[in-house]
PyMOL Python script that loads the backbone (N, CA, C, O; Angstrom):
from pymol import cmd

cmd.read_pdbstr("""\
ATOM      1  N   UNK A   1     -15.574  -4.627 -10.198  1.00  0.00           N
ATOM      2  CA  UNK A   1     -16.458  -3.819 -11.231  1.00  0.00           C
ATOM      3  C   UNK A   1     -17.312  -4.768 -12.043  1.00  0.00           C
ATOM      4  O   UNK A   1     -17.001  -5.909 -12.384  1.00  0.00           O
ATOM      5  N   UNK A   2     -18.402  -4.139 -12.290  1.00  0.00           N
ATOM      6  CA  UNK A   2     -19.626  -4.958 -13.129  1.00  0.00           C
ATOM      7  C   UNK A   2     -18.844  -5.600 -14.452  1.00  0.00           C
ATOM      8  O   UNK A   2     -18.969  -6.809 -14.646  1.00  0.00           O
ATOM      9  N   UNK A   3     -18.094  -4.856 -15.299  1.00  0.00           N
ATOM     10  CA  UNK A   3     -17.580  -5.313 -16.322  1.00  0.00           C
ATOM     11  C   UNK A   3     -16.496  -6.214 -16.518  1.00  0.00           C
ATOM     12  O   UNK A   3     -16.169  -6.846 -17.522  1.00  0.00           O
ATOM     13  N   UNK A   4     -15.930  -6.154 -15.227  1.00  0.00           N
ATOM     14  CA  UNK A   4     -14.799  -7.012 -15.287  1.00  0.00           C
ATOM     15  C   UNK A   4     -13.655  -6.658 -15.302  1.00  0.00           C
ATOM     16  O   UNK A   4     -12.762  -7.436 -14.969  1.00  0.00           O
ATOM     17  N   UNK A   5     -13.367  -5.189 -15.756  1.00  0.00           N
ATOM     18  CA  UNK A   5     -12.215  -4.577 -15.966  1.00  0.00           C
ATOM     19  C   UNK A   5     -11.975  -3.746 -14.795  1.00  0.00           C
ATOM     20  O   UNK A   5     -12.804  -2.995 -14.281  1.00  0.00           O
ATOM     21  N   UNK A   6     -10.615  -3.965 -14.359  1.00  0.00           N
ATOM     22  CA  UNK A   6     -10.164  -3.115 -12.801  1.00  0.00           C
ATOM     23  C   UNK A   6      -9.815  -1.889 -13.275  1.00  0.00           C
ATOM     24  O   UNK A   6      -9.453  -1.703 -14.437  1.00  0.00           O
ATOM     25  N   UNK A   7      -9.915  -0.910 -12.317  1.00  0.00           N
ATOM     26  CA  UNK A   7      -9.515   0.553 -12.717  1.00  0.00           C
ATOM     27  C   UNK A   7      -8.135   0.803 -12.563  1.00  0.00           C
ATOM     28  O   UNK A   7      -7.392   0.044 -11.941  1.00  0.00           O
ATOM     29  N   UNK A   8      -7.700   2.049 -13.218  1.00  0.00           N
ATOM     30  CA  UNK A   8      -6.285   2.270 -13.353  1.00  0.00           C
ATOM     31  C   UNK A   8      -6.173   2.908 -12.163  1.00  0.00           C
ATOM     32  O   UNK A   8      -7.030   3.791 -12.135  1.00  0.00           O
ATOM     33  N   UNK A   9      -5.491   2.892 -11.101  1.00  0.00           N
ATOM     34  CA  UNK A   9      -4.990   3.596 -10.176  1.00  0.00           C
ATOM     35  C   UNK A   9      -3.735   4.227 -10.038  1.00  0.00           C
ATOM     36  O   UNK A   9      -2.730   3.576 -10.323  1.00  0.00           O
ATOM     37  N   UNK A  10      -3.630   5.444  -9.629  1.00  0.00           N
ATOM     38  CA  UNK A  10      -2.518   6.407  -9.674  1.00  0.00           C
ATOM     39  C   UNK A  10      -1.704   6.327  -8.328  1.00  0.00           C
ATOM     40  O   UNK A  10      -0.523   6.675  -8.302  1.00  0.00           O
ATOM     41  N   UNK A  11      -2.422   5.817  -7.103  1.00  0.00           N
ATOM     42  CA  UNK A  11      -1.699   5.915  -6.007  1.00  0.00           C
ATOM     43  C   UNK A  11      -2.644   5.397  -5.040  1.00  0.00           C
ATOM     44  O   UNK A  11      -3.724   5.926  -4.773  1.00  0.00           O
ATOM     45  N   UNK A  12      -2.056   4.043  -4.387  1.00  0.00           N
ATOM     46  CA  UNK A  12      -2.929   3.335  -3.355  1.00  0.00           C
ATOM     47  C   UNK A  12      -2.274   3.345  -2.049  1.00  0.00           C
ATOM     48  O   UNK A  12      -1.154   2.848  -1.937  1.00  0.00           O
ATOM     49  N   UNK A  13      -2.937   3.922  -0.950  1.00  0.00           N
ATOM     50  CA  UNK A  13      -2.375   4.052   0.341  1.00  0.00           C
ATOM     51  C   UNK A  13      -3.060   2.754   1.314  1.00  0.00           C
ATOM     52  O   UNK A  13      -4.273   2.551   1.369  1.00  0.00           O
ATOM     53  N   UNK A  14      -2.115   2.005   1.992  1.00  0.00           N
ATOM     54  CA  UNK A  14      -2.544   1.093   2.788  1.00  0.00           C
ATOM     55  C   UNK A  14      -2.403   1.541   4.329  1.00  0.00           C
ATOM     56  O   UNK A  14      -1.503   2.263   4.755  1.00  0.00           O
ATOM     57  N   UNK A  15      -3.262   1.086   4.953  1.00  0.00           N
ATOM     58  CA  UNK A  15      -3.102   1.694   6.474  1.00  0.00           C
ATOM     59  C   UNK A  15      -2.958   0.549   7.428  1.00  0.00           C
ATOM     60  O   UNK A  15      -3.765  -0.379   7.493  1.00  0.00           O
ATOM     61  N   UNK A  16      -1.782   0.680   8.237  1.00  0.00           N
ATOM     62  CA  UNK A  16      -1.574  -0.440   9.481  1.00  0.00           C
ATOM     63  C   UNK A  16      -1.004  -1.598   9.012  1.00  0.00           C
ATOM     64  O   UNK A  16      -1.152  -1.928   7.835  1.00  0.00           O
ATOM     65  N   UNK A  17      -0.336  -2.289   9.835  1.00  0.00           N
ATOM     66  CA  UNK A  17       0.369  -3.411   9.902  1.00  0.00           C
ATOM     67  C   UNK A  17       1.443  -3.253   8.768  1.00  0.00           C
ATOM     68  O   UNK A  17       1.760  -4.288   8.183  1.00  0.00           O
ATOM     69  N   UNK A  18       2.037  -2.081   8.392  1.00  0.00           N
ATOM     70  CA  UNK A  18       3.280  -1.840   7.657  1.00  0.00           C
ATOM     71  C   UNK A  18       2.635  -2.402   5.936  1.00  0.00           C
ATOM     72  O   UNK A  18       3.356  -2.335   4.941  1.00  0.00           O
ATOM     73  N   UNK A  19       1.426  -2.844   5.898  1.00  0.00           N
ATOM     74  CA  UNK A  19       0.963  -2.961   4.684  1.00  0.00           C
ATOM     75  C   UNK A  19       1.643  -4.492   4.130  1.00  0.00           C
ATOM     76  O   UNK A  19       1.108  -5.119   3.216  1.00  0.00           O
ATOM     77  N   UNK A  20       2.557  -4.843   4.642  1.00  0.00           N
ATOM     78  CA  UNK A  20       3.553  -5.887   3.918  1.00  0.00           C
ATOM     79  C   UNK A  20       2.935  -6.857   3.003  1.00  0.00           C
ATOM     80  O   UNK A  20       3.423  -6.979   1.879  1.00  0.00           O
ATOM     81  N   UNK A  21       1.812  -7.635   3.387  1.00  0.00           N
ATOM     82  CA  UNK A  21       1.269  -8.763   2.819  1.00  0.00           C
ATOM     83  C   UNK A  21       0.103  -8.052   1.849  1.00  0.00           C
ATOM     84  O   UNK A  21      -0.202  -8.662   0.824  1.00  0.00           O
ATOM     85  N   UNK A  22      -0.450  -6.986   2.096  1.00  0.00           N
ATOM     86  CA  UNK A  22      -1.367  -6.415   1.111  1.00  0.00           C
ATOM     87  C   UNK A  22      -0.792  -5.758   0.021  1.00  0.00           C
ATOM     88  O   UNK A  22      -1.344  -5.915  -1.068  1.00  0.00           O
ATOM     89  N   UNK A  23       0.481  -4.858   0.110  1.00  0.00           N
ATOM     90  CA  UNK A  23       1.251  -4.275  -1.088  1.00  0.00           C
ATOM     91  C   UNK A  23       1.988  -5.542  -1.727  1.00  0.00           C
ATOM     92  O   UNK A  23       2.120  -5.567  -2.951  1.00  0.00           O
ATOM     93  N   UNK A  24       2.421  -6.483  -1.028  1.00  0.00           N
ATOM     94  CA  UNK A  24       2.931  -7.543  -2.097  1.00  0.00           C
ATOM     95  C   UNK A  24       1.923  -8.123  -3.010  1.00  0.00           C
ATOM     96  O   UNK A  24       2.115  -8.312  -4.211  1.00  0.00           O
ATOM     97  N   UNK A  25       0.791  -8.404  -2.338  1.00  0.00           N
ATOM     98  CA  UNK A  25      -0.478  -8.837  -3.415  1.00  0.00           C
ATOM     99  C   UNK A  25      -0.861  -7.863  -4.070  1.00  0.00           C
ATOM    100  O   UNK A  25      -1.355  -8.187  -5.150  1.00  0.00           O
ATOM    101  N   UNK A  26      -0.838  -6.741  -3.851  1.00  0.00           N
ATOM    102  CA  UNK A  26      -1.335  -5.576  -4.831  1.00  0.00           C
ATOM    103  C   UNK A  26      -0.015  -5.337  -6.182  1.00  0.00           C
ATOM    104  O   UNK A  26      -0.207  -4.977  -7.343  1.00  0.00           O
ATOM    105  N   UNK A  27       0.893  -5.580  -5.712  1.00  0.00           N
ATOM    106  CA  UNK A  27       2.028  -5.462  -6.646  1.00  0.00           C
ATOM    107  C   UNK A  27       1.982  -6.612  -7.752  1.00  0.00           C
ATOM    108  O   UNK A  27       2.448  -6.420  -8.875  1.00  0.00           O
ATOM    109  N   UNK A  28       1.487  -7.626  -7.431  1.00  0.00           N
ATOM    110  CA  UNK A  28       1.495  -8.946  -8.350  1.00  0.00           C
ATOM    111  C   UNK A  28       0.221  -8.388  -9.358  1.00  0.00           C
ATOM    112  O   UNK A  28       0.254  -8.995 -10.428  1.00  0.00           O
ATOM    113  N   UNK A  29      -0.572  -7.675  -9.308  1.00  0.00           N
ATOM    114  CA  UNK A  29      -1.510  -7.547 -10.171  1.00  0.00           C
ATOM    115  C   UNK A  29      -1.216  -6.047 -11.018  1.00  0.00           C
ATOM    116  O   UNK A  29      -0.293  -5.320 -10.651  1.00  0.00           O
ATOM    117  N   UNK A  30      -1.994  -5.722 -12.039  1.00  0.00           N
ATOM    118  CA  UNK A  30      -1.531  -4.585 -12.757  1.00  0.00           C
ATOM    119  C   UNK A  30      -0.872  -3.388 -12.005  1.00  0.00           C
ATOM    120  O   UNK A  30      -1.394  -2.931 -10.988  1.00  0.00           O
ATOM    121  N   UNK A  31       0.043  -2.994 -12.417  1.00  0.00           N
ATOM    122  CA  UNK A  31       0.980  -2.094 -11.607  1.00  0.00           C
ATOM    123  C   UNK A  31       0.254  -0.764 -11.456  1.00  0.00           C
ATOM    124  O   UNK A  31      -0.409  -0.292 -12.380  1.00  0.00           O
ATOM    125  N   UNK A  32       0.407  -0.106 -10.145  1.00  0.00           N
ATOM    126  CA  UNK A  32      -0.060   1.383  -9.797  1.00  0.00           C
ATOM    127  C   UNK A  32       1.577   1.950  -9.676  1.00  0.00           C
ATOM    128  O   UNK A  32       2.566   1.341  -9.267  1.00  0.00           O
ATOM    129  N   UNK A  33       1.459   3.261 -10.160  1.00  0.00           N
ATOM    130  CA  UNK A  33       2.639   3.878 -10.114  1.00  0.00           C
ATOM    131  C   UNK A  33       3.185   4.121  -8.703  1.00  0.00           C
ATOM    132  O   UNK A  33       4.408   4.075  -8.570  1.00  0.00           O
ATOM    133  N   UNK A  34       2.446   4.365  -7.672  1.00  0.00           N
ATOM    134  CA  UNK A  34       2.822   4.804  -6.244  1.00  0.00           C
ATOM    135  C   UNK A  34       1.920   4.023  -5.320  1.00  0.00           C
ATOM    136  O   UNK A  34       0.710   3.951  -5.535  1.00  0.00           O
ATOM    137  N   UNK A  35       2.541   3.401  -4.229  1.00  0.00           N
ATOM    138  CA  UNK A  35       2.269   2.710  -3.209  1.00  0.00           C
ATOM    139  C   UNK A  35       2.674   3.529  -2.046  1.00  0.00           C
ATOM    140  O   UNK A  35       3.845   3.906  -2.086  1.00  0.00           O
ATOM    141  N   UNK A  36       1.818   3.973  -0.789  1.00  0.00           N
ATOM    142  CA  UNK A  36       2.152   4.307   0.338  1.00  0.00           C
ATOM    143  C   UNK A  36       1.398   3.571   1.380  1.00  0.00           C
ATOM    144  O   UNK A  36       0.246   3.139   1.340  1.00  0.00           O
ATOM    145  N   UNK A  37       2.495   3.507   2.545  1.00  0.00           N
ATOM    146  CA  UNK A  37       1.789   2.565   3.580  1.00  0.00           C
ATOM    147  C   UNK A  37       1.779   3.936   4.825  1.00  0.00           C
ATOM    148  O   UNK A  37       2.710   4.742   4.827  1.00  0.00           O
ATOM    149  N   UNK A  38       0.656   4.049   5.800  1.00  0.00           N
ATOM    150  CA  UNK A  38       0.592   4.619   6.837  1.00  0.00           C
ATOM    151  C   UNK A  38       0.756   3.220   8.108  1.00  0.00           C
ATOM    152  O   UNK A  38       0.168   2.138   8.108  1.00  0.00           O
ATOM    153  N   UNK A  39       1.716   3.729   9.048  1.00  0.00           N
ATOM    154  CA  UNK A  39       1.502   2.839   9.936  1.00  0.00           C
ATOM    155  C   UNK A  39       2.297   3.780  11.365  1.00  0.00           C
ATOM    156  O   UNK A  39       2.977   4.800  11.254  1.00  0.00           O
ATOM    157  N   UNK A  40       2.035   3.241  12.306  1.00  0.00           N
ATOM    158  CA  UNK A  40       2.592   3.722  13.683  1.00  0.00           C
ATOM    159  C   UNK A  40       4.169   3.572  13.717  1.00  0.00           C
ATOM    160  O   UNK A  40       4.822   4.567  14.030  1.00  0.00           O
ATOM    161  N   UNK A  41       4.716   2.579  13.463  1.00  0.00           N
ATOM    162  CA  UNK A  41       6.198   2.791  13.363  1.00  0.00           C
ATOM    163  C   UNK A  41       6.539   1.812  12.129  1.00  0.00           C
ATOM    164  O   UNK A  41       6.674   0.608  12.348  1.00  0.00           O
ATOM    165  N   UNK A  42       6.653   2.252  11.045  1.00  0.00           N
ATOM    166  CA  UNK A  42       7.420   1.250   9.799  1.00  0.00           C
ATOM    167  C   UNK A  42       8.650   1.110  10.078  1.00  0.00           C
ATOM    168  O   UNK A  42       9.367   2.005   9.631  1.00  0.00           O
ATOM    169  N   UNK A  43       9.136   0.331  10.639  1.00  0.00           N
ATOM    170  CA  UNK A  43      10.441  -0.108  10.828  1.00  0.00           C
ATOM    171  C   UNK A  43      10.964  -1.713  10.216  1.00  0.00           C
ATOM    172  O   UNK A  43      12.093  -2.040   9.849  1.00  0.00           O
ATOM    173  N   UNK A  44       9.744  -2.511  10.261  1.00  0.00           N
ATOM    174  CA  UNK A  44      10.226  -3.783   9.772  1.00  0.00           C
ATOM    175  C   UNK A  44       9.218  -4.185   8.494  1.00  0.00           C
ATOM    176  O   UNK A  44       8.246  -3.542   8.096  1.00  0.00           O
ATOM    177  N   UNK A  45       9.671  -5.259   8.053  1.00  0.00           N
ATOM    178  CA  UNK A  45       9.216  -5.870   6.735  1.00  0.00           C
ATOM    179  C   UNK A  45       8.878  -4.910   5.534  1.00  0.00           C
ATOM    180  O   UNK A  45       7.949  -5.089   4.746  1.00  0.00           O
ATOM    181  N   UNK A  46       9.904  -3.707   5.508  1.00  0.00           N
ATOM    182  CA  UNK A  46       9.822  -2.899   4.710  1.00  0.00           C
ATOM    183  C   UNK A  46      10.244  -3.222   3.210  1.00  0.00           C
ATOM    184  O   UNK A  46      11.203  -3.948   2.947  1.00  0.00           O
ATOM    185  N   UNK A  47       9.453  -2.628   2.268  1.00  0.00           N
ATOM    186  CA  UNK A  47       9.479  -3.151   0.574  1.00  0.00           C
ATOM    187  C   UNK A  47      10.243  -2.048   0.051  1.00  0.00           C
ATOM    188  O   UNK A  47       9.949  -0.876   0.286  1.00  0.00           O
ATOM    189  N   UNK A  48      11.368  -2.465  -0.764  1.00  0.00           N
ATOM    190  CA  UNK A  48      11.980  -1.343  -1.487  1.00  0.00           C
ATOM    191  C   UNK A  48      11.121  -0.517  -2.750  1.00  0.00           C
ATOM    192  O   UNK A  48      10.440  -1.271  -3.445  1.00  0.00           O
ATOM    193  N   UNK A  49      11.093   0.575  -3.022  1.00  0.00           N
ATOM    194  CA  UNK A  49      10.208   1.579  -3.680  1.00  0.00           C
ATOM    195  C   UNK A  49       8.705   1.746  -3.253  1.00  0.00           C
ATOM    196  O   UNK A  49       7.828   2.220  -3.975  1.00  0.00           O
ATOM    197  N   UNK A  50       8.555   1.317  -2.057  1.00  0.00           N
ATOM    198  CA  UNK A  50       7.078   1.838  -1.192  1.00  0.00           C
ATOM    199  C   UNK A  50       7.494   2.965  -0.247  1.00  0.00           C
ATOM    200  O   UNK A  50       8.412   2.938   0.573  1.00  0.00           O
ATOM    201  N   UNK A  51       6.711   3.883  -0.493  1.00  0.00           N
ATOM    202  CA  UNK A  51       6.678   5.132   0.508  1.00  0.00           C
ATOM    203  C   UNK A  51       6.045   4.840   1.924  1.00  0.00           C
ATOM    204  O   UNK A  51       4.913   4.358   1.970  1.00  0.00           O
ATOM    205  N   UNK A  52       6.707   5.103   3.019  1.00  0.00           N
ATOM    206  CA  UNK A  52       6.318   4.333   4.389  1.00  0.00           C
ATOM    207  C   UNK A  52       6.054   5.839   5.113  1.00  0.00           C
ATOM    208  O   UNK A  52       6.943   6.690   5.069  1.00  0.00           O
ATOM    209  N   UNK A  53       4.865   6.079   5.732  1.00  0.00           N
ATOM    210  CA  UNK A  53       4.730   7.260   6.643  1.00  0.00           C
ATOM    211  C   UNK A  53       4.245   6.785   7.903  1.00  0.00           C
ATOM    212  O   UNK A  53       3.324   5.985   8.068  1.00  0.00           O
ATOM    213  N   UNK A  54       5.084   7.460   8.958  1.00  0.00           N
ATOM    214  CA  UNK A  54       4.884   7.293  10.407  1.00  0.00           C
ATOM    215  C   UNK A  54       3.882   7.991  11.038  1.00  0.00           C
ATOM    216  O   UNK A  54       4.126   9.175  11.267  1.00  0.00           O
ATOM    217  N   UNK A  55       2.654   7.489  11.426  1.00  0.00           N
ATOM    218  CA  UNK A  55       1.779   8.229  11.967  1.00  0.00           C
ATOM    219  C   UNK A  55       0.739   7.188  12.849  1.00  0.00           C
ATOM    220  O   UNK A  55       0.673   5.997  12.547  1.00  0.00           O
ATOM    221  N   UNK A  56      -0.020   7.738  13.913  1.00  0.00           N
ATOM    222  CA  UNK A  56      -1.144   7.319  14.635  1.00  0.00           C
ATOM    223  C   UNK A  56      -2.458   7.702  14.474  1.00  0.00           C
ATOM    224  O   UNK A  56      -2.876   8.793  14.862  1.00  0.00           O
ATOM    225  N   UNK A  57      -3.212   6.777  13.862  1.00  0.00           N
ATOM    226  CA  UNK A  57      -4.440   7.389  13.601  1.00  0.00           C
ATOM    227  C   UNK A  57      -5.570   7.318  14.863  1.00  0.00           C
ATOM    228  O   UNK A  57      -6.685   7.839  14.879  1.00  0.00           O
ATOM    229  N   UNK A  58      -5.024   6.634  15.745  1.00  0.00           N
ATOM    230  CA  UNK A  58      -5.812   6.458  16.815  1.00  0.00           C
ATOM    231  C   UNK A  58      -5.719   7.995  17.635  1.00  0.00           C
ATOM    232  O   UNK A  58      -6.630   8.142  18.450  1.00  0.00           O
ATOM    233  N   UNK A  59      -4.917   8.948  17.546  1.00  0.00           N
ATOM    234  CA  UNK A  59      -4.881   9.919  18.408  1.00  0.00           C
ATOM    235  C   UNK A  59      -5.694  10.956  17.809  1.00  0.00           C
ATOM    236  O   UNK A  59      -5.858  12.026  18.394  1.00  0.00           O
TER     237      UNK A  59
END
""", "prot")
cmd.dss("prot")
cmd.show_as("cartoon", "prot")
cmd.util.cbc("prot")
cmd.orient("prot")
């Protein structure tokens, strides 16, 4: 943002790759109450407290 202030986010959705690295990086910055990850098969590298949703956006 132009003024250097980050917006307050209520919910962040990460799509693909189980979002592992992205969610870890996001959690290091000002907290967001809810993180969700949409992935074909969310079974590996799961982070406690994150909502995972199985789906395939290519269909």
